[in-house]
N, C-alpha and C positions, 0 to 999 in steps of 0.2 A: 592117267591118274598120277599125282605127285606122291612123294614119299610121306607126306603128312596127311594123305587121304583126300586132298582137294582135287576136284575134277574140273578141267577146262572144257567148256562147251565150244562148239564150232563158232568161229567169229562171224558176225554179221557186218554189213557195210558200216552201220553206225558204230560198231566196236572199233573197226579200223580207223574211222574218222576220229573217234575219241582219243586214240593214241597218236594218229598221224597229224591231225590238225594243229595241235600245239607245236609239234616239231616243224611243220610247214611254216607256221607263224614265227617260230624261233629263227628258222633259216631266213625268212623274209626280213626280219629285223636286221640280220647281218647284211642282207642285200641292200636294204635301205641305207645302212651306214656307209657302205662302199659307194653306193650310187650318189648319195648327197655329198660325200667327201669329194668325189671326182667332179661333181657338178660345181661345187664351190671353187675347186682348183681350175676348172675350165675358164673362170673369169680372169685368171692370171696368165693364161696362154696355153698354146699347144704343148709345149715342153713340160709344163707343170702337170697337165692331165696325163700325159704319157709317162712321166717320171713316177707319178703315184701308182700307175698300174704296174709298171715293170719293177719298181722298188718293192711294192707291196706283195706282188705275186712271188718275187724271189724270196722275200722273207718267209712267206707261207711255204714256199718250196723247201727250204732247208729245215723248217719246223715239221714238215709233213711226215718224216720217218717216225719221229717220236710221237706225234699226234696219232699216227696210225696204230702204234703199239698201245699207247695210253688209252685211246678211244675204243680199242677192242674189248675193254672191260665191259662195255655194253653187252656184248654177246655172252661173256662169262657170267655176268650178273643175271642176264635173262634166263640162261639155262639152269643155273643154280636156284633161282627163284621158282622156275617152273618145276624143278625137282623138289621144292619145299625145303631147301637147305639155306635158310636165311643168313646164317652167320657168315657163309662164304661170300655173300654179296658185299658186305663191308670189308671183309678181309681182302678180297680181290681189289677193291677200290684203294685200300691202303698200299697195296703193292704198286698200283698204277701211279699213285702220287709219288712214291719213291722214285719211279722211273722219270717223272717230271724233273726232279732235282738232279738226276744224273744227266739228263739231256740239256739242261739250260747252259752250263758252262761250255759244253761241246759246241753249241750253236754260236756262242760268242767267238770261238776260235775260227769260225768260218768267215767272219766279216772281211778280213783282208783279201780273201780269195774272190769275193764277189765283184770287187772293182776290176780285177783281171777279166772276169767273165763279161762284164759290160763292155770293156775295151775290145775284147775278142769278137763281140757281136757287132762291132762297128758303129756303136752309138756316138752321137755328137758329144763333145766334151761338156757342153752346157747341160745336156740332158743327164750325163753321168753324175754331175755334181748334185742335181736334184734327186736322182734315184738313190744315191748313196746316203744322202741326208735322211730321206724317208726310211730306207731300209735299216740303217744303223740303229735308229731309235726303236723301231719295232722289235728288232732282235734283242736289244738290251731289256726290253719289257716283256719278252716272250714267256717268262715264267708264269705270268698271269694267265696267258692263253693255255699253257700246258696243264696247269692245275685245274682250270675250269673245264677243260675237255675231259679230264678224269672224273670230276664230280658230275658233269653232265652225263657221262657214260653210266654212272650209277643210277641216276634217276630215269634215264631212257631205258635201261635194261629192266627196271621194275615196271615200266609202262607209265611212270609218273611224269609224263612229258610236260604237263602243265607247269611244273616247277621250273623247267628249263625255259619255257616260253616267258614266264613272268620275269625271270632274271634277265633274259635277252632283251625284253621290252624295256625294262628299267635301264639297262646298259645303253640302249639306243637313245633314251631320253637324256642321258648324260653325254653321249658321244656327239650327237648332232649339234647341240648348242655350244659345246666345248670347241668343236671344230670351227664353227662360225666365229666365235670370240677370238680364238687363237690364230686362225688364218688371216682374218681381216683386221684384227686389233681393235676389238670393241671394248667398251667400258674401261677405257684407260689402259688396256693391255697392249703391248707392242704387236704389230702385225708380223707374224712369224711365217706366213706362207705355208709351204709344204711341210716345214718343221712343225708348225702348229697343228697341221692335220695329223701328223704322226702322234703327237702328244695327246690330242683329243681321242684318237683311237685307243691308246693305252689306258686312258681314264675310263673309257667305256668297258674295256676288257677287265680292268681291275674291279669295277663295280659288279660285273656279272660274277666274277670269282667269289667276291665277298658275300654276295647274296646266296649263292649256292652253298658256300661253306656254312653260312648261318643256318640254312635249312637242314643241311646234312647233320649238324650237331644239335638240332632241335630235339625237344623231349620225345616226340613220337619216334623219330628214327633212332635215337639212343636206346629207347625201350624195345622197339620191334626188330632192329637190325644190329644193335650193339655198336653203333658207329663210334662211340666215345671210348670203347674198350678194345675193339678189334683193330688195333693199330700196329700190332707187331708184324715181324717178318714171317711170311708163310711160304716155305719152300715149294710145296706142291702147287699152290695157286700162282706163284711167280713163274714156275716152270710152264704151267698151262698158258699164262698170259704171254710169255716170251715165245713159246712154241707156236702158238697160233697168231699171236700179235705181230711177230717179226715179219711173216709173209705179208700181213695187212699193211704194216709200216713200210716195207720195201715196195709194195705195190703203189702206195700213196706217193712215196718219194720219187720213184722212177717215172710214174705217170705224170706227176706235176712237173718234174724236171723236163720231160719230153714236151709237155705243153708249154712250159716257160720258155724252153729253147725255141719252140715254134713262134711264140709271141714276140720274142726278141728278134728273131729273123724277120718277122713282118715289120717290126719297128725300124729295122735297118734300111728299108726302102727309102723313106724320107719322112720329114715331120708330118706332112699331110696324111700319109698312109698310117703313121703311128697314131695320129689323133682319130682317124676313122676306125681303126681296129679297136682302140680303147672304147669308143662310143658303142660299137657293136657288141663287144663283150660285156659292157655295162648292162645292156638290155638282155643279152644272153643269160646273164646271172638271174634275171627275173624269172626265166624259165627253169634254169638248171638248179639253183640253190633250193627253191621250194621242193623240187623233185628229189633233191638230195635228202631233204627232211623225210619224204615218203620212203626213201631207201633205208634210212635209219629205222623207220617204223617196220619195214619188211624184215630187217635184221632182228629187231626185238621180238616180233611175233613168231618168226620162224624159230628163234632161239628158245622161246618159252615152250612152244609145242614140241620141239625136238627134245628139250629137257624133260618134258612130261611123257616122252615116247608116244606122242600122238602125231604121227607123220601125216595123216589125213588132214588134221587141223593146220599143220604147217603149209601144206599145199593149198588148202582152201584160203588161208589168210594171204598167201602170195598172189593168188589169182585176183582176189578182191582189191588188194593194194595196187596191182598192176592196172586194173580197170580204172580206178580212181586217178591214177597217174596219167593214163592215156587220155582221159577226158581233159585234164588240166593241160597236157601237152598240145592237144588239138586246139584248145582255146588260144594258147600262146601262138600257135602256127598262124591262125587267122589274124591275130593282132599284128604280128610281124609282117605279114603279107600286105594287109590293107592299111596299116597305120605307120608304115616305115618312115614316110616323109615327115609326118608330125612328130614322131618319136625322136628322130635324128635332129630335127630343128630345135628341140629343147636345148641341145648342147651347142650346135653350130651357130646359133644366134649370138652367142657370146664370144665366138672366136674370130680373130682377124682372118678374113678370107675364108671363113668357115662355109658359107653358103655356096661358094663357087669351087673351092679347092678340096673340101673335105666331104660335104654333104652327098654329092652324087655317088661317090664310092661307098660311103657308109650305108646309104639306102639300098644299093644293090647287094651288099654283103648281108645286111639284116634280112632282106627278103629270102636270100638263099639259106640263111641260118634256119628259117622256118622248116626246111626240108628234113633236118636231122633231129627235130625235137622228139618225135616218136621213137627213133632209134635210141636216143639218150634215155628216154623214160624206160625202155625195155632193159637196157643194160644196167641201169641203176637199181631197178627192183629185183631182177634176177641175181645180180651180184650181191645185193643186200641180203637176200634170202640165203644164198650159199654161204656167206660169211656167218650168218646167224647159226647155221648148222655146224660150222667148223671147217668148211671146204675152202680155206683161205689160200692154200698153195696153188691150186689150179686157177683160181680167180686171179692170183698174182701173175702167173705165167702168161695166161691169155691176154690179160689187160696190158701188162708191161710189154709183151711181145708186139702187139698191134700198135701201141703208142710209139715204140722206138722204130718200127718199120716205117711208120708214117713220118716221124721226125727226120729220118734219113732221106726219105723221098722229098720232104720239104726243103731240106738243106741243099740237096742236089738241084732241085728245081729252081731255087732262088739264087744260089751262089754260083752255080755252074751253067745252068741253062738260061738263067735270067728270065724265067717265065713270069707273066703278069700275076699280080696279087689275086685277081679273081679266079684264075685257073687253080692256083694253090689252094684257095678257099674251097673250091669244089672238091679237091683231093681230101681236104679236112672233113667235109660232109660225108664222103664215101667211107672214110676211116671210122666215123662214129657209127654208121649203119652196120659195118662189118663187126664192130665190137658188140653191138646189140645182138646180132645173130649168134656170135660165139657164146655169149652168156646164156642165151636161150637153149642152145644145144647142150651145154654142160648141165644145166638144170634138168633137162629132159633125161639125161643119162642116169641120174638118180643116185650117184655115189654118196651124196650128202645124207641120204636117209639112214646110213649106218654109223654116223659120227656122233661124238659126245664130248662136251666140255665140262661135265659134272665131276667134281671131286668128292668122293664119299669116304668118310672116316670110319 
């Protein structure tokens, strides 16, 4: 029971879907943006598609620390809404937006260091030029992404995930045609190539931010949550956001850094391997990012039930969310195994030497990728539920630890032992399965049942 007398009943599958489906569709629109972006750039050559992945991933990498802290407003809002303290939902969001403006200038100071990183990874000079062009523009426009993650966290925490879905869908409708026009120079515009792809991505991100901002200050949310008046600094909520959000931000940053390091190592083999890896991860996103949306739903639901002190409801919602995610993951497994040649051919048909030099490797890697989808589903849902309850520190340690042990193994295997890319890929699959087991064990231990993010005045 919440502090205002409301009672949350145990969730049913249709309740989970009502919250999760818009989040899955929201994340799917992000996936479509990236997929189409790289598909367009594949028409320009192997280095363009590889440059977009490494430049885009590195931009997201350095943003991830602040996105992790800012996005944790999701759990803070969910628990306070579950406890019936509505004013804290908008107050927490205001603190999150403050952190976005703190993070933006720090991100721009990182730009010169990234060129050194690409050089150290052994990338070709031609690829580094493309990577840096894409990366630099995304970082300059990162404020749009930071603010929209804060606003999205507010709506996700309330379970109003449809708002995020609508904004992301409209952003996609701006992003894709803008990329097509700017990359290839349509309607009298100059052909900007990978630079045009970056500008198109920023236009889509800005669109999403403006839509969410408009909904946030709409009459309903101004009246029910005080979004127009709860704008001041709140020391208690900022402390909660930093205390629990910093571990989430560090986890995101170090995990994505390890993953980015792994991707750049794979890109250092040769351009054919770089293209194959990019194609495989493009399809891997189709499995991973919608499951990430289900992970957000697990965070929201666990947070609301823990905030209402209904631990049984939190456990029940997590079980149902995991079941739905496993069904989706199993479907993607079958698609990857039996449709690998067709899927890879979508990209390699437009690449010089793609059918002979890139496709065989990409097909093998994509089929192997099917093996870890259930492990990925498991770790995403259990980690999401643990974060919703406030168990961010342990999630950070187990996740960061396994990521960096794997990164060290990958570096030694590639740079010292010169092991083939397929063997290293098998190591990657084993790492994901181990991470899933670790999250499962932590959840079973049950420490999260005693945690709280609620601030009561």
